C-alpha positions in Angstrom: 11.2 3.8 -33.2 14.4 5.8 -33.2 17.5 5.0 -31.1 16.8 8.0 -28.9 13.4 6.6 -28.1 14.8 3.3 -27.0 17.5 4.8 -24.8 15.4 4.8 -21.5 14.6 1.2 -22.1 18.2 0.3 -22.6 19.3 2.2 -19.5 16.6 0.7 -17.3 17.2 -2.8 -18.6 20.9 -2.5 -18.2 20.6 -1.1 -14.7 18.3 -3.9 -13.6 20.7 -6.5 -15.0 23.6 -5.0 -13.2 21.7 -4.9 -9.9 20.7 -8.5 -10.3 24.2 -9.7 -11.2 25.7 -7.6 -8.3 23.3 -9.1 -5.7 23.9 -12.6 -7.1 27.7 -12.2 -7.0 27.9 -10.5 -3.6 25.2 -12.3 -1.6 25.0 -15.7 -3.3 21.3 -15.6 -2.7 19.5 -18.9 -3.0 16.2 -19.5 -4.7 13.0 -19.3 -2.7 10.2 -21.8 -3.2 6.6 -20.6 -3.6 3.8 -23.1 -3.1 0.5 -22.4 -4.9 -2.5 -24.6 -4.4 -4.9 -23.8 -7.3 -7.8 -24.8 -5.1 -6.9 -22.2 -2.4 -5.9 -19.2 -4.6 -9.2 -17.4 -4.0 -9.1 -17.9 -0.2 -5.5 -16.9 0.0 -6.0 -13.8 -2.1 -9.3 -12.8 -0.5 -7.7 -10.6 2.3 -5.9 -8.7 -0.4 -9.1 -8.3 -2.4 -11.0 -7.2 0.7 -8.3 -4.7 1.6 -8.3 -3.2 -1.9 -12.1 -2.7 -1.6 -11.6 -1.0 1.7 -8.9 1.3 0.3 -11.1 2.3 -2.6 -13.9 3.3 -0.3 -11.5 5.1 2.1 -10.1 7.1 -0.8 -13.6 8.0 -2.0 -14.5 9.2 1.5 -11.3 11.3 1.7 -11.4 12.8 -1.8 -15.2 13.3 -2.5 -15.9 16.1 0.0 -12.8 17.9 -1.1 -13.1 17.7 -4.9 -16.6 16.7 -5.9 -18.3 20.1 -5.4 -16.0 22.0 -7.7 -16.1 19.1 -10.3 -19.9 19.3 -10.3 -19.7 23.1 -10.9 -17.3 22.7 -13.8 -19.3 19.9 -15.4 -22.5 21.8 -15.1 -21.0 24.8 -16.7 -19.9 22.7 -19.7 -23.4 21.2 -20.0 -25.0 24.6 -19.8 -22.8 26.0 -22.5 -23.5 23.1 -24.8 -27.3 23.4 -24.2 -27.4 27.1 -25.0 -29.6 28.2 -27.9 -28.0 29.6 -29.9 -25.0 27.5 -29.1 -22.2 29.2 -27.2 -19.0 29.9 -29.0 -17.0 26.7 -29.7 -13.8 28.2 -28.1 -15.7 29.0 -24.9 -17.0 25.5 -24.7 -13.6 24.0 -25.4 -12.0 26.2 -22.7 -14.6 25.2 -20.1 -14.3 21.5 -21.0 -10.5 21.8 -20.8 -10.7 23.2 -17.3 -13.1 20.5 -16.3 -10.9 17.7 -17.6 -7.8 19.2 -16.0 -9.6 19.3 -12.7 -10.7 15.7 -13.0 -7.1 14.8 -13.9 -5.8 16.5 -10.8 -8.4 14.7 -8.7 -7.3 11.3 -10.1 -3.7 12.2 -9.2 -4.7 13.0 -5.6 -6.8 9.8 -5.4 -3.9 7.7 -6.6 -1.6 9.3 -4.1 -4.0 8.6 -1.3 -4.6 5.1 -2.5 -0.9 4.4 -2.7 -0.4 5.8 0.8 -3.1 3.5 2.2 -1.7 0.6 0.2 1.8 1.0 1.6 0.4 1.3 5.1 -1.6 -1.9 4.6 1.5 -3.7 3.2 3.6 -2.4 6.1 1.3 -3.9 8.8 1.2 -7.3 7.1 -1.2 -7.5 4.2 1.1 -9.1 1.6 0.7 -10.6 -1.9 3.6 -13.0 -2.0 4.0 -14.0 1.6 1.0 -16.4 1.8 2.6 -18.5 -1.0 6.1 -18.8 0.6 7.3 -22.1 1.9 8.5 -21.0 5.4 11.2 -23.6 5.9 12.9 -22.5 2.8 12.5 -18.9 3.7 14.1 -19.4 7.1 17.2 -20.8 5.4 17.8 -17.6 3.6 20.3 -15.0 4.8 19.1 -12.0 6.7 19.8 -9.6 3.8 17.7 -11.8 1.4 14.9 -12.1 3.8 14.8 -8.3 4.3 15.0 -7.7 0.5 12.1 -10.2 -0.1 9.9 -8.3 2.4 10.7 -5.0 0.7 9.9 -6.3 -2.7 6.7 -8.0 -1.4 5.6 -4.7 0.2 6.2 -2.7 -3.1 4.4 -5.3 -5.2 1.5 -5.5 -2.7 1.2 -1.7 -2.6 1.1 -1.5 -6.4 -1.6 -4.2 -6.5 -3.7 -2.6 -3.8 -3.4 0.8 -5.4 -4.7 -0.6 -8.6 -8.0 -1.5 -7.0 -10.1 -4.6 -6.4 -10.7 -5.0 -10.1 -7.0 -5.4 -10.8 -6.6 -8.0 -8.1 -9.7 -9.8 -9.3 -8.2 -10.0 -12.8 -5.1 -11.6 -11.3 -7.1 -14.2 -9.5 -9.1 -14.9 -12.7 -5.8 -15.3 -14.6 -4.6 -17.8 -11.9 -7.7 -19.9 -11.8 -8.1 -19.9 -15.6 -4.5 -21.0 -16.1 -4.8 -23.9 -13.6 -8.2 -25.0 -14.8 -6.9 -25.1 -18.4 -3.8 -27.0 -17.4 -5.9 -29.5 -15.4 -8.2 -30.1 -18.3 -5.4 -30.7 -20.7 -3.7 -33.1 -18.3 -7.0 -35.0 -17.9 -7.5 -35.1 -21.6 -4.0 -36.4 -22.1 -4.5 -39.1 -19.5 -7.8 -40.2 -21.1 -6.0 -40.5 -24.5 -3.1 -42.5 -23.1 -5.2 -44.9 -21.0 -6.4 -48.0 -22.8 -10.0 -48.2 -23.8 -12.3 -50.2 -21.5 -13.6 -53.2 -23.2 -16.6 -55.3 -21.9 
């Protein structure tokens, strides 16, 4: 990869580092404790998972009447051209398929915009990803600016997760549970090895 290709990465990384250092120097922000009970991860994340499912359905209800009819027409035209005997000109089929794919791409963009809007609205009213794991006594000791910034970051992360759909959140839950289960198994195996063998 050339230096020019890496320039956006350097700029974004440098900007992020400067922002973090600036906040740490000006605000003296303290750390925030997050408490995660591996046995309750699913129940804590279930409202987020349910909300993501609702958003997916709402986006489908909003987008489908508006875009599905034209998409079906374009798709049927491509199928009809491919089924012609003798076959239609390759360039005609390619042009029809390009128009169909472009239309589907636009539909995906509209769907993502609607999903992100619903997701931000849900995060705004209180459906949050990080908040359920916060130790509230430690949060209350934070300064007002840090509390406000945490809420903003939590809202952005939550909106991104919700916009990714229920499958994305389900994969996060699976990653959590797999990690904790693996860690618990390793700890149990280590304890069994270290404990003296029972003799009759």
